[in-house]
GUBA-696796 format. One line per 10 residues: their letters; for each residue x, y negated, z negated of C-alpha. Coordinates in steps of 0.1 Angstrom, whole numbers, m for minus. Each point is the difference from the previous one (the first is absolute). Layout:
A> X,Y,Z ~ ...
END
This chain:
MSLSLDLIQN> m63,160,190 ~ m10,m30,m24 ~ 16,m37,4 ~ 6,m20,m29 ~ 9,m40,9 ~ 14,m24,m28 ~ 4,m36,3 ~ 30,m9,m30 ~ 11,m35,m9 ~ 37,m4,m4
EVQNKKLIGR> m3,m28,m29 ~ 39,m6,4 ~ 1,m8,36 ~ m32,m12,1 ~ m13,25,33 ~ m24,23,6 ~ 7,37,8 ~ m16,34,16 ~ 2,32,m13 ~ m10,32,23
HVTYCFQGCS> m5,31,m19 ~ m19,35,12 ~ m12,29,m15 ~ m10,34,14 ~ m5,40,m7 ~ 31,21,6 ~ m3,39,m1 ~ m19,m11,m33 ~ 16,m25,m14 ~ m7,m37,1
VSHNLAVCGY> 28,m20,13 ~ 7,m38,2 ~ 27,m22,16 ~ 7,m35,1 ~ 2,m8,35 ~ 10,m39,m4 ~ 4,m32,m15 ~ 2,m32,17 ~ m6,m37,3 ~ m34,m10,5
NPTENQTTAG> 1,m34,20 ~ m25,m7,26 ~ 18,m26,24 ~ m21,m31,6 ~ m10,10,33 ~ m15,38,m11 ~ m23,m22,m29 ~ m10,m26,24 ~ m7,25,30 ~ m38,14,m14
ISASELLIAW> 21,32,m11 ~ m12,9,m41 ~ 25,8,m24 ~ m19,35,m4 ~ 6,6,41 ~ 37,m10,m5 ~ 3,25,m30 ~ m14,25,21 ~ 23,m11,33 ~ 32,6,m22
TKMILLEFSI> m11,29,m18 ~ m9,15,35 ~ 36,m7,14 ~ 16,12,m34 ~ m16,37,m4 ~ 9,4,37 ~ 38,m2,m8 ~ m14,36,m24 ~ m19,10,33 ~ m33,m4,m20
DAEADILTSC> m33,m13,22 ~ m18,m24,m21 ~ m35,10,18 ~ 7,34,m1 ~ 15,11,m31 ~ m10,m25,m28 ~ m31,11,m18 ~ 1,m19,m32 ~ 16,m30,m11 ~ 7,m15,m36
TDSDSDVKKA> 9,m40,m10 ~ m9,m20,m28 ~ m31,m26,4 ~ 21,m26,18 ~ m27,m8,34 ~ 25,1,24 ~ 15,36,m5 ~ m34,12,m12 ~ m15,m15,33 ~ 29,13,19
LEKVLPTLWE> m7,39,m12 ~ m37,m3,1 ~ m8,m21,33 ~ 30,m2,22 ~ 11,31,m4 ~ m32,18,m13 ~ 11,27,m26 ~ m17,13,m36 ~ 14,m28,m22 ~ 3,7,m36
WCISHLSHLA> 16,m22,m30 ~ 36,0,m9 ~ m1,18,m36 ~ 34,m17,m6 ~ m15,m32,3 ~ m32,5,m6 ~ 8,17,m38 ~ 21,m31,m3 ~ m23,m24,3 ~ m23,15,m24
LADAFGNSLD> 23,5,m24 ~ 17,m41,2 ~ m37,m13,1 ~ m7,23,m37 ~ 29,m12,m17 ~ m8,m37,15 ~ 29,m7,19 ~ m16,m20,28 ~ 27,m20,19 ~ m20,m31,m7
PAKSRNVEVR> m3,0,m41 ~ m33,m18,m3 ~ m15,27,18 ~ 11,28,m25 ~ m28,22,m12 ~ 24,11,m30 ~ 22,m29,m15 ~ 9,19,m28 ~ 16,29,15 ~ 19,m25,25
DLLNQCRKVM> 15,m23,m26 ~ 11,30,m21 ~ 16,14,36 ~ 13,m33,6 ~ 18,m2,m37 ~ 16,33,3 ~ 18,m14,36 ~ 8,m29,m24 ~ 18,17,m23 ~ 21,23,24
EKINKSKQLK> 7,m37,17 ~ 12,m14,m32 ~ 22,31,m8 ~ 18,m1,34 ~ 1,m37,2 ~ 17,m12,m38 ~ 33,12,m8 ~ m6,6,m37 ~ m30,21,1 ~ 12,21,33
ATFDGLVLND> 34,4,m17 ~ m20,9,m35 ~ m21,21,20 ~ 26,19,24 ~ 22,4,m36 ~ m32,23,m16 ~ m5,19,31 ~ 35,10,5 ~ 6,7,m37 ~ m29,27,2
VGRALKMKNS> m3,13,35 ~ 35,m5,11 ~ m5,m17,31 ~ m15,m36,15 ~ m33,m1,6 ~ m14,m31,23 ~ m36,m11,m9 ~ m20,2,31 ~ m21,m26,18 ~ m26,m4,26
PAHRWSAIDD> m13,m28,23 ~ m34,m10,m7 ~ m10,9,36 ~ 10,35,m3 ~ m19,11,m28 ~ m2,32,m6 ~ 40,m2,m6 ~ m13,m10,m37 ~ 2,40,m8 ~ 40,m2,2
VLERLLRLWS> m3,m32,m23 ~ m23,16,m22 ~ 19,36,m3 ~ 32,m18,m7 ~ m10,m22,m26 ~ m21,27,m17 ~ 30,22,1 ~ 24,m26,m13 ~ m24,m17,m24 ~ 17,5,m35
HVQNAFNETN> 29,m12,19 ~ m16,m33,12 ~ m19,m9,m31 ~ 31,3,m20 ~ 23,m22,24 ~ m29,m25,m2 ~ 2,5,m37 ~ 33,m4,m5 ~ 1,m32,23 ~ m29,m21,m18
SVFPIATDRQ> m15,5,29 ~ m44,4,m1 ~ m9,31,17 ~ m36,m7,15 ~ m13,35,8 ~ 15,16,m38 ~ m37,11,m6 ~ m8,10,33 ~ 23,33,2 ~ m38,21,1
VILELRSVIH> m16,m18,23 ~ 29,3,31 ~ 7,35,m9 ~ m39,0,8 ~ 4,m18,28 ~ 28,17,17 ~ m20,33,m4 ~ m27,m12,26 ~ 29,m16,23 ~ 23,25,1
PIRYLQ> m18,29,16 ~ m18,m21,28 ~ 32,m15,10 ~ 12,36,0 ~ m24,13,25 ~ 8,m35,20
END
């Protein structure tokens, strides 16, 4: 059986959560289950009693596993996490398993790095692409916030498609969601461009459609694998 631990930062509530996920083979098939997602909030006594974060993670995880009649030492052989030091140490040292990188995290980081999407703009390795993707987000934001532009755009789409289609945007910390932004932008490119022209607004990415199409051709299949 393989165990995955995932520390999740809830940006809205400013809280940390931890998810436990197991995968195993049954009758020749791979079976996966999300066992639990709960708050990760060690008390002051726990953090000052000489108990490391990795030890706490394993202690709490063992309790969850026991609820499903899973013995951590006897049943867990391999593990999969991102490179966070606490979860990695928990499954490499505290509960010794054969640890592997989480392919979703690894591919996400590799893709974000290649596209220059470091959280710190000064550390971006691809400023040109980073700026272009930010321009795409700003186009979406302008359509959604400008009453005149949105009304013009909605009218063009309604006449052509027969129903309203919202222009999607994505938060910077959920980088792979830019795929949704690019898909909707490319799909409705002519409507967006015409809406900007009819409202005498500057369409900042007017000459970048081919580049955006090529960028999405890289992002989409990798995101699909995630």
